[in-house]
N, C-alpha and C positions, 0 to 999 in steps of 0.2 A: 503493499501500499504506499510506503513511505517514497518508494522508489518511483511509482507511478506519479505521486505529486510532486516529485522533483521534475520527473520528466515532463510534466505540463508546465511547470513553473519555468523550465529553460525554454521550451517552445514559444510562451509567452514573452520572455525577456528577448528571445531571438527575433520574434516579429517585431517588437518595439524597436528594436534596434534597427531591423531592414526598412521600416517606416521612416525613421530618423534619417536613415541614408538617403531614401527616396527624396525626402523634403530638401534634404541639402542639395542634391544633385539635380533638382526639377530642372534648371535650365543653364544656358552656359554664363548666363550673367547672375546667377545664384551665389549664396553666401560661401559655397566651397572654393570659389576662385579669389581667395584673400591674397592680393598682391601688395604686400605692406611695405612699399619703398617709399614711405614718406620719410622726410628728414626730421620730423618731430612727431610725437603723439602722446599727449598727456594722459596720466600723471607722469610718464616716464621722462627722463630728460631726454632732449633730442638725440636722435639716432636711430638707424633702421632697426625694424623688428625683426629678428631671424626666425625661420621658420622651426617651429617646435618648440620655442622658448616657452617657459611657464607663465601662465598668464594670471593676472592678479585675482584675489579673491572676488568671487562673484556670487550671485545667488545660486542655490542648488541647480535648478534647470539651466541657467546659463552656463555654469563652471562646466557641467556636463556637455553641453554643445559646443561650448569652446574648446573642449579637450577632443571632442570628436573631431571638430573642424581643424584642428591645428596639424592632425594627421596628414590633412591634404596640403599644408604648406609644403613638407617636405619635397612633395613632386612639384609645386609650383612656387618654388622659393625666388624664381628670377622672371622679370617681364620677358614675355616671347621675344625672339629676336627681331622678327619683324616690325614690331613697334620701335627698335632701334634705328629701322631703316626710314623713317619718316623724313620726309624732306618738306623744305619751307615753302616750295610752290612759287609762283610769279610773285615778285616783289610789290607788283600793283595790280592787283587782279581787278577783273571787270565786275562793277557792282550796278545793277540796274534797278533797284528797288528804290521808288521816290523817297522814301522816308532816309533812305542810308545815302544818297545821292544829294540831296537838296542842300546839305550843309558841307558836304566835301570832307575828304580825308587828309590828315596830317602826315605827310610822307617822310617827315625829317628824320633824321637818325639821332636816336637818345644816347648819351653816353652812359656808362655804366655807373651806377649809384654807389654810395658807401653802404655796404652791408651791415655795419656796425651801426649806424644812424637807424637804419630799417629797423634793426633786432629791437633796439631802445624804442622806437616808435611804437612797436607792436606790443611790448611789454607796458608802456603807459596806457595803448587803447585797451588791451584787456584788463588792466588795472582799473580803468574807470568803468568799465562795464561791471566787472564783479562787485566792485564798492557799492554801486549804485542798486544793483540787483540785492545784495546783503544788507543794503539800508533800509530799515522798516519804517522810515518816517517819509521814504518817498515810495508812492505807491501809484499804482494803474492797473487798469483791468487784466485780469489773467497772470498778474505777476506771482501770485503765491501757489499757484497749482504747479502739480508736478509733471514729469512728462507722460507718466501713464493717464493723466487726466485730460491730455490734448486729444481732441477727436482726430480718428483717422483722417479726416477729409482735411484738416489743417496741416497735414503734413507732405503735401501735395508740391511743396516748393524745395524739398530736400532731395537733390539729384546724387545718385550714389554711383560712382564708378570704381568696381570691384578689383578692376586689372591694377589700379596704382593705390587703392586704398585712400581714395578721396570722397567727400561728401560736400557737396556745395549748396547753398540755400541762396536761390536767386530772388533778385528784388527788381521788379520791373521798372524802368527808367535809370537804371544804374549798370548800364553797359551789359545788361544781361543776355541779349542776344548774341553777342560775340562770347560771352562766358559759356554759354550753352553750347556753342560752336567748338569749343577748346573741349568742352566736357565729351562732346561726340567723338572728336578727334582721339581723345585719351582712351576711352572705353570701346572705341570701334564699335559704336552701337548701330551705325548706319553705313551702308555700302553704296559706292558708285560703281555698277557695272562689276559687282562682285569683288571690289577691291575697298578696302576702308578710307574714308577721307582722310587727306593726310595736310590739307592747307585749310584751315578754318572758314576763310571766307569764300571757299569753293561750295560751301553747303548751302543750299537753296533757304531762304527765310522761311517758305513754308513748311520745311521739313523740322528746321529748328525749334520752331513753336507747336509741334505737334506733339502732343502727349504721350502718343505711342511710341515717341523716339528714346525716351528718357526713363530710367529705372528709379522711381522715385518712391519714398518711403510709404506714401499712401497705397502702393500697390502692392506691399507686402502681405497684406492680409489674404488676396486672392492667392498668392503663392505658397504661403508658409502656414496659414491658419493661425490656430491658437499660439503658435511659437514666434508668429511676426514680432512682436514687441520684445520678445528674448533676443532675437537676433539684430533688431534694431539697437538695443543697448550695445549689444556686443561690438557693432560696428560703430557706434558713437564712441565707446572707448578706445578702439583700437585705430580707427581711421583719422585721417587729418581733415578737419572741418575748417570751412571758411565761407564767408558772405562779404559782399561789399555793399557798402552804405553811401548816402549823399545827403546833403543838407535837405530836410524836411520840405521847407518852403520851395527851394529849388525844384526839387523832385515833384511839387505838386505843379509849377508852372510848366516844366516839361511835359507831364503828362497831359495837361490841358494844351499845349503846342500840338503834341503830336496826334492826338485824340480828338479833338474839336477845330482846329486851325486847318488840317488836312481833310481830305474828303475821306472818310470812314463809315461806310454803310452801317456795320454793327454798332458802331459806337452812336451813330444818329438814331437808329430804330429805338436801341436799347436805353440810352441816356439823353440825348440832345432834345428828341421830341417832348420828353416829360419835362425837362428843364425849361424850355422855351413856353409849354404852357403853364407851368407852375409859377414861374418867375420873370416871364416877360408878356404875359397876358396874351400870348399867340393862340389864334384857333385856327382850324382848317390847315394846318401845315402841310407842306408837298410831302409825298410819299417817299421819295428819295433825296438823299443827300446832294446828289448834283443838281437837282432841281432848288432845294433849299438854298445852296450856296450860290446859285444863279439870281435868286430873288433876293438875296443880301441876307437871309435868314440865317445865322450863325448864333451859337451861345457865345454869351460874353464871359469874361473871367469873372464878374461878379456873380453872374447866374451859377457858375461852377461852386463858387465858394459859399453860395447861398444852400446849394444842393448838398455840400459836405456838411454843413452847420445844420441841417434840417433834421431834427429827431425822427421824422418818418423815414428817412434814407435808410437808417440801420434796422428799422422795424420790419423793411420790405425786403432788404438781404443785405449781407454783410458787403461793406465798402469792396468795390473792384480793385482787383491785384493792383493796378496801375496808380491807385492813391491809396491802397491799405497800408495802415503804419507797417514798418518793419519789424516792430515787436510782436505783431500779430502774423506776420509771414514767416519769421524765421525764429521765433521764440528763445531768445538769446540768454534769458535767466533760467531755461529749462535745459539748454544745450551749450556745453562749454566749447565754443569754438577756438580753435588753434590760431586762427589769423582773421583779422579785421581789416580790410581794405577799403579805402576810400576814392570815391570817383574823383574827387578834386586832386587824388595824387595816384592816378590809375597807373600810368606808365612806370612810375617807381615800385608801386606795390606790385603789380602783376609781375614784374621783372623778378623781384625778390621772391614772391611765391613759387614762380616755376624753379628758383634755385633751390628752395626748401624741398620742393617736390621732387626735385632730381629730373625735371623733364626739360629744361632751359636748353638741351641740345635738339629735342625734338621738334619743339615748335617755338612760335614767338606769339605774344597776344596780338591780334588784329589791332592797325592803326586806329588811332582815336578820333573823334569828330574835331575838325578844327575851330568849329563855331558852336561849341557846346554851350547850352544853356549856364549862364553865369549868375554866381551870388550877387554880382554888381546889379544886376538886372531888378532885383527883389523891390526896391525903394519904386521904380517906375511901374512894375505889374501892382504893386498894392497900394498906389496912391490915391486910387478912388474907390478902394474897400473901406468902409467905415471903421473907425478905430475899435469899437467894440466888438466887429466881426473877427479883427485881425487877433484880438485877445482871445476870443474864444476858440479861434482856429490854431492859435498856440498851444491852449490847454489840450486840445485834440489830439497834437502831435508831440505834445513836451516829452514824452518819454524816450522818443526817438532823439530828440536834440541831446536830452541828457546823458542816455546810454552811450551814446557813440560819440560823445565829447563836442558837440557844435554849440557854439555859443549863442545864448539867447539874443534873439534880433531885437535889441533895447529900442533901436530906431522906429521900429513898427509897431511897437507896443504902447508909446507914449505919443501925448499930443506935441 
C-alpha cells in the first residue's frame, strides 16, 4: 500500500514538473530565454549575471521557478552570434511619415559623453524618485498600492526583451516610437523577409505601434496563467528596467500638437468632436477631420486643458496614454527602475544606456528631432490659460514633476 502511494505521489510530482516545463517553454520569447547580459541589475552591484548563479531569496513558488529557469541559462549564456552581426544601415534613412518628417532630423555627430557624469546623474535621479516614493507626506493616487495590486491592463506599457534581459516602460511623446524600434531590433521580434530588422528606422511606423509586435506584461496572463505574476517578479528582479520621461507640461503641448494640430481621424472622432461640442459649443460638426480642418474647426489648446480638468473625463474612461500621467503608465513607486532617462538629455542618456546594456556596438539610437517641442514654449502656450486652470493642471501632474525632478513652473502658477 505504501509503495502504491509513493508511486502515485511520484506520478503527480512528475506531472507538475512537466506542466511547469511546458509553461516555461511556451514560445520562443518565453521566460526560458533569459539572456542576462545587462551591465547592472539591482539589488546586486553592477556586473553581468552568470548562468546558474544562485538567485536571492524569493517566495517559495518564485524560488522554485527561478531555480528551474536557471538551468536553461547554462545553454543560453550568451547572445546568439547573429545578434553580434547587426549593422547600422544607412546613416540617413528615408522617412516618409508626416509626423516624423515635418520637423526634420538632426544628423549631426555627437561626441562621446563623460560616463562618470552620467553615472552620477543616474544616482541622483534614482535617489530623487526613491525619496519621494518613501516620503509619507507626499501623496498621489495609487502611490501606496503594491505591485500585486496593479491591474493587469495597467501593465501594457512594460515591454520585455528576453534576449538581453531588458524591460522598457514606454511613455508616449517621449521618443517612444524610436525606443520601441530599438526594442524590436534587440528582441528580433519582427522580421523583414525572414530576416530580423537591424536598423531601427527601417521599421515601418504602423508595425512599431502594433500591440502584437511587443511582448508586454499584460500578455503574461494568457501565456502563463496563475504563474504570470511570479514570472513578472522574477524578471523585474533580474532584468534591467528603464524608462524615459519628459517635462509634464511640455509633454502635454507635444501631445496636443501631434494629435490635434495634424489631421488625425481617430483622435478627431474620439476626442476632438466631444471637445468641440462641450467647450466650444459647436453643433453639426463635420464627420471627418479633413472636412473639419477645411472649415477651420480645430480643437484649441484651451479646449484641451478644459477636457483634462473636467471631472467627467476620468469618469468616462482613463486618460488616453498620450496625456496620461507617467506614474500611471510606469508605476515608478512599485517598480525599481535601474535607469531613468530624460528627453531633454536624450542623446547622452541613450548612448550611456546602450553602453550599460553592452549593445552600443550593435546599434545607435535613431537621430532625434531638430525642432523638438521646447520647454521655452510653455509661457506662450499657457499665456491664454486662466491662472486657476494652470494651478489645477499642475496638481493633476504634480507627481510627475516631483518624482522625476522637474522644477515646479512657478512662472505659470503665479500672477
